[in-house]
PASEBA-1860 file (N, C-alpha, C; in nm, 3 decimals):
! residues 115
1> XXXXXXXX> 1.308/1.848/-2.955/1.191/1.796/-2.888/1.102/1.916/-2.846 ~ 0.978/1.912/-2.884/0.884/2.018/-2.851/0.816/1.984/-2.719 ~ 0.749/2.082/-2.663/0.679/2.057/-2.536/0.569/1.953/-2.551 ~ 0.509/1.945/-2.671/0.405/1.846/-2.695/0.456/1.703/-2.695 ~ 0.585/1.683/-2.721/0.644/1.549/-2.727/0.687/1.499/-2.589 ~ 0.692/1.587/-2.490/0.742/1.547/-2.358/0.637/1.465/-2.284 ~ 0.685/1.365/-2.211/0.600/1.279/-2.131/0.612/1.319/-1.984 ~ 0.503/1.328/-1.913/0.502/1.363/-1.771/0.506/1.233/-1.690
9> XXXXXXXX> 0.594/1.230/-1.589/0.602/1.114/-1.501/0.597/1.164/-1.356 ~ 0.521/1.094/-1.271/0.511/1.135/-1.130/0.643/1.115/-1.057 ~ 0.667/1.201/-0.959/0.788/1.189/-0.876/0.755/1.140/-0.734 ~ 0.627/1.138/-0.700/0.587/1.088/-0.570/0.444/1.032/-0.581 ~ 0.408/0.955/-0.481/0.272/0.900/-0.475/0.222/0.913/-0.331 ~ 0.095/0.955/-0.317/0.031/0.966/-0.187/-0.067/0.851/-0.175 ~ -0.051/0.769/-0.069/-0.130/0.648/-0.052/-0.214/0.664/0.074 ~ -0.342/0.632/0.063/-0.433/0.631/0.177/-0.485/0.489/0.195
17> XXXXXXXX> -0.463/0.431/0.310/-0.518/0.301/0.345/-0.647/0.326/0.419 ~ -0.758/0.293/0.357/-0.888/0.316/0.418/-0.925/0.204/0.513 ~ -0.934/0.080/0.459/-0.977/-0.033/0.542/-0.932/-0.162/0.477 ~ -0.956/-0.272/0.548/-0.927/-0.405/0.497/-1.050/-0.494/0.516 ~ -1.065/-0.590/0.428/-1.177/-0.684/0.439/-1.128/-0.823/0.397 ~ -1.203/-0.922/0.438/-1.171/-1.063/0.405/-1.034/-1.105/0.454 ~ -0.994/-1.058/0.572/-0.866/-1.096/0.628/-0.875/-1.230/0.700 ~ -0.766/-1.299/0.706/-0.757/-1.419/0.789/-0.775/-1.379/0.934
25> XXXXXXXX> -0.826/-1.466/1.016/-0.843/-1.440/1.159/-0.726/-1.511/1.229 ~ -0.646/-1.435/1.302/-0.529/-1.490/1.371/-0.532/-1.465/1.523 ~ -0.620/-1.378/1.566/-0.622/-1.344/1.708/-0.720/-1.430/1.788 ~ -0.722/-1.408/1.916/-0.813/-1.480/2.004/-0.952/-1.423/1.985 ~ -1.054/-1.505/2.019/-1.194/-1.466/2.014/-1.240/-1.430/1.872 ~ -1.174/-1.478/1.772/-1.218/-1.455/1.632/-1.198/-1.314/1.582 ~ -1.100/-1.242/1.636/-1.070/-1.105/1.592/-0.920/-1.091/1.566 ~ -0.883/-0.976/1.515/-0.741/-0.942/1.491/-0.706/-0.810/1.559
33> XXXXXXXX> -0.582/-0.792/1.589/-0.524/-0.662/1.624/-0.441/-0.623/1.501 ~ -0.507/-0.562/1.403/-0.450/-0.546/1.271/-0.386/-0.410/1.248 ~ -0.279/-0.413/1.171/-0.216/-0.290/1.120/-0.171/-0.316/0.978 ~ -0.148/-0.208/0.906/-0.105/-0.221/0.766/0.030/-0.160/0.748 ~ 0.110/-0.221/0.660/0.241/-0.169/0.622/0.231/-0.130/0.474 ~ 0.263/-0.005/0.443/0.270/0.041/0.304/0.417/0.052/0.270 ~ 0.455/0.002/0.153/0.595/0.003/0.113/0.609/0.032/-0.035 ~ 0.697/0.126/-0.069/0.741/0.152/-0.205/0.893/0.154/-0.202
41> XXXXXXXX> 0.957/0.064/-0.277/1.103/0.053/-0.269/1.146/0.012/-0.131 ~ 1.235/0.087/-0.071/1.282/0.060/0.063/1.209/0.142/0.170 ~ 1.123/0.235/0.125/1.050/0.319/0.221/0.924/0.248/0.269 ~ 0.901/0.253/0.403/0.788/0.186/0.465/0.716/0.282/0.557 ~ 0.587/0.258/0.574/0.505/0.329/0.671/0.408/0.229/0.732 ~ 0.392/0.233/0.863/0.296/0.144/0.932/0.183/0.227/0.990 ~ 0.061/0.174/0.978/-0.055/0.242/1.038/-0.060/0.209/1.186 ~ -0.153/0.270/1.252/-0.181/0.235/1.391/-0.248/0.096/1.395
49> XXXXXXXX> -0.259/0.040/1.514/-0.319/-0.094/1.532/-0.469/-0.077/1.560 ~ -0.550/-0.143/1.478/-0.695/-0.150/1.501/-0.721/-0.276/1.582 ~ -0.757/-0.259/1.707/-0.765/-0.372/1.799/-0.902/-0.441/1.792 ~ -0.899/-0.573/1.808/-1.015/-0.659/1.821/-1.121/-0.630/1.712 ~ -1.078/-0.652/1.588/-1.172/-0.627/1.476/-1.151/-0.733/1.368 ~ -1.247/-0.746/1.278/-1.234/-0.835/1.164/-1.223/-0.757/1.032 ~ -1.273/-0.633/1.031/-1.263/-0.545/0.914/-1.209/-0.410/0.961 ~ -1.077/-0.401/0.983/-1.019/-0.278/1.037/-1.032/-0.159/0.943
57> XXXXXXXX> -1.047/-0.041/1.003/-1.047/0.086/0.928/-0.938/0.174/0.985 ~ -0.854/0.229/0.897/-0.743/0.313/0.943/-0.756/0.457/0.893 ~ -0.784/0.477/0.765/-0.790/0.609/0.703/-0.662/0.688/0.731 ~ -0.548/0.621/0.707/-0.417/0.682/0.728/-0.343/0.690/0.594 ~ -0.260/0.794/0.581/-0.192/0.813/0.454/-0.043/0.834/0.471 ~ 0.028/0.809/0.362/0.172/0.827/0.359/0.209/0.870/0.217 ~ 0.318/0.945/0.205/0.369/0.987/0.076/0.504/0.925/0.054 ~ 0.524/0.873/-0.067/0.650/0.808/-0.101/0.709/0.874/-0.225
65> XXXXXXXX> 0.839/0.899/-0.222/0.910/0.945/-0.341/0.929/0.826/-0.435 ~ 0.919/0.854/-0.565/0.934/0.748/-0.665/1.070/0.761/-0.732 ~ 1.132/0.649/-0.766/1.257/0.654/-0.843/1.224/0.686/-0.989 ~ 1.320/0.675/-1.076/1.294/0.696/-1.218/1.178/0.606/-1.261 ~ 1.080/0.668/-1.324/0.951/0.603/-1.348/0.945/0.549/-1.491 ~ 0.972/0.417/-1.511/0.959/0.353/-1.640/0.944/0.204/-1.621 ~ 0.904/0.133/-1.727/0.876/-0.011/-1.719/0.993/-0.092/-1.667 ~ 1.116/-0.054/-1.700/1.233/-0.129/-1.654/1.258/-0.114/-1.506
73> XXXXXXXX> 1.191/-0.019/-1.444/1.209/0.009/-1.302/1.080/-0.025/-1.226 ~ 0.999/-0.115/-1.282/0.868/-0.145/-1.223/0.877/-0.203/-1.082 ~ 0.981/-0.281/-1.054/0.993/-0.341/-0.921/1.008/-0.233/-0.814 ~ 1.082/-0.128/-0.842/1.102/-0.018/-0.746/0.982/0.075/-0.746 ~ 0.892/0.063/-0.843/0.771/0.146/-0.851/0.647/0.061/-0.822 ~ 0.658/-0.030/-0.728/0.546/-0.115/-0.690/0.508/-0.084/-0.547 ~ 0.379/-0.067/-0.524/0.323/-0.040/-0.391/0.279/-0.170/-0.330 ~ 0.329/-0.202/-0.213/0.287/-0.318/-0.136/0.210/-0.269/-0.014
81> XXXXXXXX> 0.095/-0.327/0.007/0.017/-0.300/0.128/-0.005/-0.435/0.196 ~ 0.053/-0.450/0.315/0.052/-0.578/0.384/-0.021/-0.561/0.517 ~ -0.121/-0.645/0.540/-0.196/-0.643/0.666/-0.135/-0.748/0.759 ~ -0.110/-0.705/0.883/-0.049/-0.794/0.983/-0.132/-0.792/1.111 ~ -0.121/-0.902/1.186/-0.182/-0.910/1.320/-0.071/-0.893/1.420 ~ -0.088/-0.797/1.508/0.011/-0.773/1.615/-0.001/-0.882/1.722 ~ 0.108/-0.954/1.740/0.111/-1.057/1.842/0.184/-1.003/1.966 ~ 0.127/-1.023/2.081/0.190/-0.975/2.204/0.313/-1.059/2.237
89> XXXXXXXX> 0.311/-1.185/2.198/0.424/-1.275/2.221/0.462/-1.337/2.087 ~ 0.587/-1.331/2.050/0.633/-1.392/1.926/0.620/-1.295/1.808 ~ 0.631/-1.351/1.688/0.628/-1.271/1.566/0.487/-1.233/1.529 ~ 0.469/-1.115/1.468/0.341/-1.074/1.414/0.301/-1.170/1.300 ~ 0.172/-1.183/1.277/0.124/-1.281/1.179/0.066/-1.212/1.054 ~ 0.097/-1.271/0.939/0.050/-1.221/0.810/-0.099/-1.245/0.795 ~ -0.173/-1.138/0.752/-0.316/-1.149/0.729/-0.354/-1.142/0.581 ~ -0.281/-1.067/0.503/-0.313/-1.051/0.362/-0.232/-0.938/0.303
97> XXXXXXXX> -0.237/-0.924/0.169/-0.164/-0.817/0.105/-0.225/-0.778/-0.029 ~ -0.192/-0.658/-0.072/-0.227/-0.609/-0.207/-0.098/-0.558/-0.269 ~ -0.080/-0.587/-0.399/0.039/-0.543/-0.473/-0.011/-0.462/-0.593 ~ 0.037/-0.338/-0.603/-0.006/-0.247/-0.711/0.115/-0.197/-0.788 ~ 0.120/-0.227/-0.917/0.227/-0.179/-1.004/0.191/-0.034/-1.042 ~ 0.265/0.062/-0.992/0.233/0.203/-1.013/0.260/0.246/-1.159 ~ 0.352/0.179/-1.228/0.377/0.212/-1.369/0.255/0.177/-1.453 ~ 0.200/0.057/-1.430/0.080/0.017/-1.502/-0.040/0.105/-1.463
105> XXXXXXXX> -0.051/0.140/-1.338/-0.159/0.225/-1.292/-0.153/0.362/-1.357 ~ -0.034/0.417/-1.370/-0.014/0.547/-1.435/-0.051/0.539/-1.583 ~ -0.021/0.425/-1.647/-0.046/0.410/-1.790/-0.194/0.391/-1.821 ~ -0.274/0.354/-1.722/-0.417/0.334/-1.741/-0.486/0.469/-1.756 ~ -0.517/0.508/-1.878/-0.576/0.640/-1.905/-0.726/0.642/-1.878 ~ -0.791/0.529/-1.851/-0.934/0.524/-1.834/-0.979/0.558/-1.691 ~ -0.886/0.570/-1.599/-0.923/0.598/-1.459/-0.884/0.742/-1.422 ~ -0.943/0.789/-1.314/-0.908/0.921/-1.264/-0.773/0.914/-1.194
113> XXX> -0.697/1.020/-1.197/-0.561/1.019/-1.138/-0.564/1.012/-0.985 ~ -0.681/1.036/-0.925/-0.689/1.028/-0.778/-0.733/0.889/-0.728 ~ -0.754/0.794/-0.820/-0.794/0.659/-0.778/-0.671/0.582/-0.730
END
């Protein structure tokens, strides 16, 4: 195998959650106390809580290590971003989510690697 035949695969991913839009409203007075959970595999990171807003902005980042990177391992190479409403009493409420398959994203040669 020559160096030209080798395929490069990422070993980590850096994720920045900028903001959320079009979220369900679950709080009082038509607002949310929203936070985001980023998850790859079993690793999770939660942002701070953006209080009393409808379009929260966080601009927070996390880095996740990736397992063996191939199509058969796509479930463990999927990024989940889940927006939640912090409830002072009872369970937090689901507001929305985004699911990104990192294997497919890596295979997309038409985009910049920083997207």
